[in-house]
Phi, psi and omega in degrees: 000130181234132180056033177078005180238147180281129178262145176295146179243135181239131172285124182275156186280022176219164181256157175265204181301140177061023178075011181286146179294150175249139180235151176239129177259128179161184184268002176088009184249359186276179181301312183294327176297318178294322176297316181295319177300316179297316181295317177302317181298316180295317181297317180293321177296317179295324178297317177299317178294323180294322176298317177299315178298319179297319178300318178295319182292319181295326181284341182271112183284354179271356182294138181271165177299319179298320179293319178294323178296315177301315178301314180299321177296316179294323179292325177295319176298315181296318179297322178298317179297311183294323176298316180298318179298314180296319178298315179299312182292321178297324179290337181267359177291146177292149178294139180292151177292154183306320181298326179297319179293323177296318179298318181292321182291340179279348180286130179278323178201178184291341178296332181297335181294328182274340183278128176293156178295140179296141178277144183276000000 
């Protein structure tokens, strides 16, 4: 808290010493925020490319167990990165209005999302 007001906190897309999370306090417009945005973009792009590569490898019956193990390790790393990005972005979403929560609690199942409201 600075000057009596709460500052937004952002989980950064990298870890600190001993794998501990790093956070940035600020309004999201500074240099470090732009660096974090760039790194997130690179990580998401690499995850997409890895998915394409994985699909090719799984379809190839000549792939060895060692190659699949290496792929699984890289996919685990990528999933960890993507999870951190999702956690960071989710934490920065605005809180839903009270009415929004009431609307969601009235849904019986996901099929209700596709059905238009009945006309009176």
